[in-house]
HTML snippet that shows the backbone in 3Dmol.js (N, CA, C, O; Angstrom):
<script src="https://3Dmol.org/build/3Dmol-min.js"></script>
<div id="view" style="width:600px;height:400px;position:relative"></div>
<script>
const pdb = `
ATOM      1  N   MET A   1      85.252 110.184 136.084  1.00  0.00           N
ATOM      2  CA  MET A   1      85.148 111.228 135.401  1.00  0.00           C
ATOM      3  C   MET A   1      84.723 112.533 135.916  1.00  0.00           C
ATOM      4  O   MET A   1      83.601 112.894 136.270  1.00  0.00           O
ATOM      5  N   PRO A   2      85.695 113.092 135.893  1.00  0.00           N
ATOM      6  CA  PRO A   2      85.666 114.457 136.436  1.00  0.00           C
ATOM      7  C   PRO A   2      84.521 115.688 136.161  1.00  0.00           C
ATOM      8  O   PRO A   2      84.229 116.548 136.993  1.00  0.00           O
ATOM      9  N   LEU A   3      83.963 115.572 134.845  1.00  0.00           N
ATOM     10  CA  LEU A   3      83.051 116.412 134.459  1.00  0.00           C
ATOM     11  C   LEU A   3      81.970 115.463 134.546  1.00  0.00           C
ATOM     12  O   LEU A   3      80.896 115.981 134.242  1.00  0.00           O
ATOM     13  N   GLY A   4      81.898 114.269 134.853  1.00  0.00           N
ATOM     14  CA  GLY A   4      80.268 113.860 135.163  1.00  0.00           C
ATOM     15  C   GLY A   4      79.734 113.199 133.986  1.00  0.00           C
ATOM     16  O   GLY A   4      78.577 112.789 134.073  1.00  0.00           O
ATOM     17  N   ARG A   5      80.443 113.000 132.775  1.00  0.00           N
ATOM     18  CA  ARG A   5      79.668 112.681 131.681  1.00  0.00           C
ATOM     19  C   ARG A   5      80.644 112.247 130.323  1.00  0.00           C
ATOM     20  O   ARG A   5      81.827 112.571 130.210  1.00  0.00           O
ATOM     21  N   TYR A   6      80.027 111.607 129.535  1.00  0.00           N
ATOM     22  CA  TYR A   6      81.145 111.228 128.311  1.00  0.00           C
ATOM     23  C   TYR A   6      80.947 112.572 127.389  1.00  0.00           C
ATOM     24  O   TYR A   6      79.986 113.336 127.302  1.00  0.00           O
ATOM     25  N   GLY A   7      82.126 112.569 126.786  1.00  0.00           N
ATOM     26  CA  GLY A   7      82.216 113.504 125.768  1.00  0.00           C
ATOM     27  C   GLY A   7      81.401 113.327 124.642  1.00  0.00           C
ATOM     28  O   GLY A   7      80.900 112.228 124.403  1.00  0.00           O
ATOM     29  N   GLU A   8      81.228 114.264 123.960  1.00  0.00           N
ATOM     30  CA  GLU A   8      80.005 113.923 122.478  1.00  0.00           C
ATOM     31  C   GLU A   8      80.869 114.377 121.544  1.00  0.00           C
ATOM     32  O   GLU A   8      81.701 115.270 121.703  1.00  0.00           O
ATOM     33  N   PRO A   9      80.642 113.699 120.492  1.00  0.00           N
ATOM     34  CA  PRO A   9      81.854 113.721 119.456  1.00  0.00           C
ATOM     35  C   PRO A   9      81.790 115.324 118.943  1.00  0.00           C
ATOM     36  O   PRO A   9      82.881 115.810 118.643  1.00  0.00           O
ATOM     37  N   VAL A  10      80.750 116.079 118.832  1.00  0.00           N
ATOM     38  CA  VAL A  10      81.062 116.997 118.340  1.00  0.00           C
ATOM     39  C   VAL A  10      82.244 118.228 119.352  1.00  0.00           C
ATOM     40  O   VAL A  10      82.711 119.303 118.976  1.00  0.00           O
ATOM     41  N   GLU A  11      82.382 117.650 120.422  1.00  0.00           N
ATOM     42  CA  GLU A  11      83.568 118.380 121.304  1.00  0.00           C
ATOM     43  C   GLU A  11      85.253 117.914 120.964  1.00  0.00           C
ATOM     44  O   GLU A  11      86.295 118.491 121.276  1.00  0.00           O
ATOM     45  N   PHE A  12      85.071 116.882 120.347  1.00  0.00           N
ATOM     46  CA  PHE A  12      86.349 116.028 119.866  1.00  0.00           C
ATOM     47  C   PHE A  12      86.786 116.701 118.296  1.00  0.00           C
ATOM     48  O   PHE A  12      87.917 116.989 117.904  1.00  0.00           O
ATOM     49  N   ALA A  13      85.638 116.818 117.659  1.00  0.00           N
ATOM     50  CA  ALA A  13      85.489 117.448 116.196  1.00  0.00           C
ATOM     51  C   ALA A  13      85.853 119.030 115.964  1.00  0.00           C
ATOM     52  O   ALA A  13      86.402 119.614 115.030  1.00  0.00           O
ATOM     53  N   LYS A  14      85.192 119.568 117.493  1.00  0.00           N
ATOM     54  CA  LYS A  14      85.806 121.125 117.390  1.00  0.00           C
ATOM     55  C   LYS A  14      86.970 121.292 117.651  1.00  0.00           C
ATOM     56  O   LYS A  14      87.419 122.346 117.202  1.00  0.00           O
ATOM     57  N   THR A  15      88.280 120.122 118.701  1.00  0.00           N
ATOM     58  CA  THR A  15      89.416 120.489 118.360  1.00  0.00           C
ATOM     59  C   THR A  15      89.892 120.185 117.068  1.00  0.00           C
ATOM     60  O   THR A  15      90.677 121.002 116.586  1.00  0.00           O
ATOM     61  N   MET A  16      89.675 119.461 116.581  1.00  0.00           N
ATOM     62  CA  MET A  16      90.346 118.347 115.310  1.00  0.00           C
ATOM     63  C   MET A  16      90.077 119.889 114.330  1.00  0.00           C
ATOM     64  O   MET A  16      91.021 120.277 113.642  1.00  0.00           O
ATOM     65  N   VAL A  17      88.948 120.580 114.330  1.00  0.00           N
ATOM     66  CA  VAL A  17      88.902 121.655 113.341  1.00  0.00           C
ATOM     67  C   VAL A  17      89.741 122.889 113.897  1.00  0.00           C
ATOM     68  O   VAL A  17      90.057 123.674 113.004  1.00  0.00           O
ATOM     69  N   PHE A  18      90.069 123.153 114.875  1.00  0.00           N
ATOM     70  CA  PHE A  18      91.021 124.235 115.310  1.00  0.00           C
ATOM     71  C   PHE A  18      92.345 123.713 114.839  1.00  0.00           C
ATOM     72  O   PHE A  18      93.142 124.402 114.202  1.00  0.00           O
ATOM     73  N   LEU A  19      92.520 122.615 115.141  1.00  0.00           N
ATOM     74  CA  LEU A  19      93.955 122.234 114.531  1.00  0.00           C
ATOM     75  C   LEU A  19      94.528 122.143 113.245  1.00  0.00           C
ATOM     76  O   LEU A  19      95.711 122.030 112.926  1.00  0.00           O
ATOM     77  N   ALA A  20      93.344 122.222 112.447  1.00  0.00           N
ATOM     78  CA  ALA A  20      93.358 122.064 110.865  1.00  0.00           C
ATOM     79  C   ALA A  20      92.964 124.093 110.426  1.00  0.00           C
ATOM     80  O   ALA A  20      93.063 124.704 109.362  1.00  0.00           O
ATOM     81  N   SER A  21      92.681 124.386 111.326  1.00  0.00           N
ATOM     82  CA  SER A  21      92.978 125.654 110.964  1.00  0.00           C
ATOM     83  C   SER A  21      93.635 126.840 111.294  1.00  0.00           C
ATOM     84  O   SER A  21      94.367 126.963 112.276  1.00  0.00           O
ATOM     85  N   GLU A  22      93.270 128.092 110.128  1.00  0.00           N
ATOM     86  CA  GLU A  22      94.450 129.145 110.448  1.00  0.00           C
ATOM     87  C   GLU A  22      94.968 129.683 111.951  1.00  0.00           C
ATOM     88  O   GLU A  22      96.099 130.006 112.314  1.00  0.00           O
ATOM     89  N   ALA A  23      94.059 129.662 112.474  1.00  0.00           N
ATOM     90  CA  ALA A  23      94.021 129.801 113.940  1.00  0.00           C
ATOM     91  C   ALA A  23      95.283 129.215 114.780  1.00  0.00           C
ATOM     92  O   ALA A  23      95.785 129.759 115.763  1.00  0.00           O
ATOM     93  N   TYR A  24      95.761 127.774 114.077  1.00  0.00           N
ATOM     94  CA  TYR A  24      96.712 127.077 115.055  1.00  0.00           C
ATOM     95  C   TYR A  24      97.812 127.219 113.540  1.00  0.00           C
ATOM     96  O   TYR A  24      97.939 126.655 112.453  1.00  0.00           O
ATOM     97  N   THR A  25      98.300 128.092 114.138  1.00  0.00           N
ATOM     98  CA  THR A  25      99.794 128.305 113.067  1.00  0.00           C
ATOM     99  C   THR A  25     100.911 128.105 113.695  1.00  0.00           C
ATOM    100  O   THR A  25     101.826 127.423 113.231  1.00  0.00           O
ATOM    101  N   TYR A  26     100.939 128.746 114.931  1.00  0.00           N
ATOM    102  CA  TYR A  26     103.075 128.697 115.190  1.00  0.00           C
ATOM    103  C   TYR A  26     102.806 127.813 116.272  1.00  0.00           C
ATOM    104  O   TYR A  26     103.282 128.326 117.285  1.00  0.00           O
ATOM    105  N   LYS A  27     102.146 126.482 116.587  1.00  0.00           N
ATOM    106  CA  LYS A  27     102.134 125.512 117.663  1.00  0.00           C
ATOM    107  C   LYS A  27     103.251 124.586 116.858  1.00  0.00           C
ATOM    108  O   LYS A  27     103.166 124.637 115.631  1.00  0.00           O
ATOM    109  N   THR A  28     104.231 123.793 117.391  1.00  0.00           N
ATOM    110  CA  THR A  28     104.498 122.698 116.868  1.00  0.00           C
ATOM    111  C   THR A  28     104.868 121.702 117.657  1.00  0.00           C
ATOM    112  O   THR A  28     105.598 122.235 118.493  1.00  0.00           O
ATOM    113  N   GLY A  29     104.784 120.383 117.924  1.00  0.00           N
ATOM    114  CA  GLY A  29     105.120 119.237 118.828  1.00  0.00           C
ATOM    115  C   GLY A  29     104.503 119.443 120.187  1.00  0.00           C
ATOM    116  O   GLY A  29     104.993 119.439 121.316  1.00  0.00           O
ATOM    117  N   GLN A  30     103.081 119.653 119.662  1.00  0.00           N
ATOM    118  CA  GLN A  30     101.915 119.786 121.467  1.00  0.00           C
ATOM    119  C   GLN A  30     101.302 118.688 121.197  1.00  0.00           C
ATOM    120  O   GLN A  30     101.182 118.216 120.066  1.00  0.00           O
ATOM    121  N   SER A  31     100.737 118.059 122.558  1.00  0.00           N
ATOM    122  CA  SER A  31      99.904 117.090 122.477  1.00  0.00           C
ATOM    123  C   SER A  31      98.819 117.922 123.303  1.00  0.00           C
ATOM    124  O   SER A  31      98.954 118.656 124.283  1.00  0.00           O
ATOM    125  N   ILE A  32      97.620 117.523 122.513  1.00  0.00           N
ATOM    126  CA  ILE A  32      96.228 118.157 123.317  1.00  0.00           C
ATOM    127  C   ILE A  32      95.058 117.014 123.464  1.00  0.00           C
ATOM    128  O   ILE A  32      94.430 116.330 122.655  1.00  0.00           O
ATOM    129  N   LEU A  33      95.071 117.131 124.780  1.00  0.00           N
ATOM    130  CA  LEU A  33      94.081 116.014 125.280  1.00  0.00           C
ATOM    131  C   LEU A  33      92.835 116.601 125.533  1.00  0.00           C
ATOM    132  O   LEU A  33      92.702 117.661 126.144  1.00  0.00           O
ATOM    133  N   VAL A  34      91.748 115.803 124.986  1.00  0.00           N
ATOM    134  CA  VAL A  34      90.479 115.858 124.676  1.00  0.00           C
ATOM    135  C   VAL A  34      90.395 114.756 125.857  1.00  0.00           C
ATOM    136  O   VAL A  34      90.629 113.602 125.498  1.00  0.00           O
ATOM    137  N   ASP A  35      90.112 114.950 127.120  1.00  0.00           N
ATOM    138  CA  ASP A  35      89.550 114.079 127.774  1.00  0.00           C
ATOM    139  C   ASP A  35      88.841 114.379 129.062  1.00  0.00           C
ATOM    140  O   ASP A  35      88.975 113.644 130.040  1.00  0.00           O
ATOM    141  N   GLY A  36      87.991 115.591 129.072  1.00  0.00           N
ATOM    142  CA  GLY A  36      87.294 115.926 129.911  1.00  0.00           C
ATOM    143  C   GLY A  36      87.929 115.950 131.246  1.00  0.00           C
ATOM    144  O   GLY A  36      87.193 115.590 132.164  1.00  0.00           O
ATOM    145  N   GLY A  37      89.195 116.313 131.570  1.00  0.00           N
ATOM    146  CA  GLY A  37      89.529 116.244 132.937  1.00  0.00           C
ATOM    147  C   GLY A  37      90.494 115.155 133.342  1.00  0.00           C
ATOM    148  O   GLY A  37      91.464 115.309 134.084  1.00  0.00           O
ATOM    149  N   SER A  38      90.116 114.063 132.778  1.00  0.00           N
ATOM    150  CA  SER A  38      90.222 112.659 133.605  1.00  0.00           C
ATOM    151  C   SER A  38      91.722 112.142 133.723  1.00  0.00           C
ATOM    152  O   SER A  38      92.133 111.361 134.581  1.00  0.00           O
ATOM    153  N   THR A  39      92.524 112.771 132.616  1.00  0.00           N
ATOM    154  CA  THR A  39      94.043 112.756 132.872  1.00  0.00           C
ATOM    155  C   THR A  39      94.607 113.307 134.102  1.00  0.00           C
ATOM    156  O   THR A  39      95.541 112.828 134.746  1.00  0.00           O
ATOM    157  N   GLY A  40      93.919 114.397 134.365  1.00  0.00           N
ATOM    158  CA  GLY A  40      94.466 115.002 135.748  1.00  0.00           C
ATOM    159  C   GLY A  40      94.026 114.445 137.122  1.00  0.00           C
ATOM    160  O   GLY A  40      94.400 114.842 138.225  1.00  0.00           O
ATOM    161  N   SER A  41      93.081 113.358 136.815  1.00  0.00           N
ATOM    162  CA  SER A  41      92.583 112.571 137.971  1.00  0.00           C
ATOM    163  C   SER A  41      93.090 111.500 138.307  1.00  0.00           C
ATOM    164  O   SER A  41      92.378 110.819 139.045  1.00  0.00           O
ATOM    165  N   ILE A  42      94.241 111.015 137.994  1.00  0.00           N
ATOM    166  CA  ILE A  42      94.432 109.815 137.770  1.00  0.00           C
ATOM    167  C   ILE A  42      95.587 110.062 139.194  1.00  0.00           C
ATOM    168  O   ILE A  42      96.256 109.119 139.616  1.00  0.00           O
TER     169      ILE A  42
END
`;
const viewer = $3Dmol.createViewer("view");
viewer.addModel(pdb, "pdb");
viewer.setStyle({}, {cartoon: {color: "spectrum"}});
viewer.zoomTo();
viewer.render();
</script>
């Protein structure tokens, strides 16, 4: 656990709100990991 803690539900929800917002209009086919850096530490 690189950040030393588990993610809070609100941290995941903020990502979902961003993906559903007008701010996310020009991206396609992206994978967005919300894992606190654990994928990079393998």
